[in-house]
N, C-alpha and C positions, 0 to 999 in steps of 0.2 A: 223509212217514210212513215210518219205518224198517220194513224187512221182514226177518224172520229166516230165511225160506226161501232156498234157493239160487236164483239166483246172488248175491243181495243180502247174505246172511249177517250181517245186523244192522249193516252198515257205513253210514256217513253219506253218503258221496259215491259216485256212479257215473259212469263214463265210457261213453258210447255209442261204441264203437269204429268204428261205421259212419259216424257223423256228426261225431264229435269233440266233441259237446256233453257238458258236465259238469253234473250235477244234485246239489243238496244235498237229500237226502231229509228232513231236519229242517225244511226250508222249502218243501217240495213244494206245487205248485199243481195243480189239475186240468188246467190248460193245459200242464203238462209232458208229459202223456201217457206216463208211465213204463210203464204196462202194455202199450203198443203196441211197445215196444222188444224186438226178438228177443233172447231170453236168451243166445244165442251171442255177441251184440255187447255184453254188459254186463261191465264190469270194475268191481268194487266195492272201495272203499278207505276208509281212516279219515280222510284229510285231502285238501283241495283240491290241495295241493302234490304229493301222491302221484299223483293223477289227471293232473296236468300232466306230471309226470315220465314216467309210463307212456305218455301220448300222444306225448311227445317221442321216447321209445325206439322206438315203433312208426312214427314219422314221420307222425303224424296231426295235422292242424291242429285245435287245440282252441279251444273257445269256451264261456264260461259261459252257462248257460241264462238267457234273458231274463226268465223268470218266477221262478226260485228263486235265481239268483245274478246279479242284474242288474249288480252292481258289477264283474263280470268278463265281462260280455257285450260282444262287439264286433260291430258291424253288418257 
């Protein structure tokens, strides 16, 4: 579910900068636990590719969430 408040700003994808996990808010599951992510660790963006690029720039190992982006999840 997209959120319009900061730091989500209506964007579809978020990167948890602490864990490297990328979530698709349009496909969010309660198992994603989005509300438990510290807002300082959230980078919101429009595309999955943008989240991947930002993670790369920061040197963060990224992973798609097993619940909302299983096609990009790596064990």
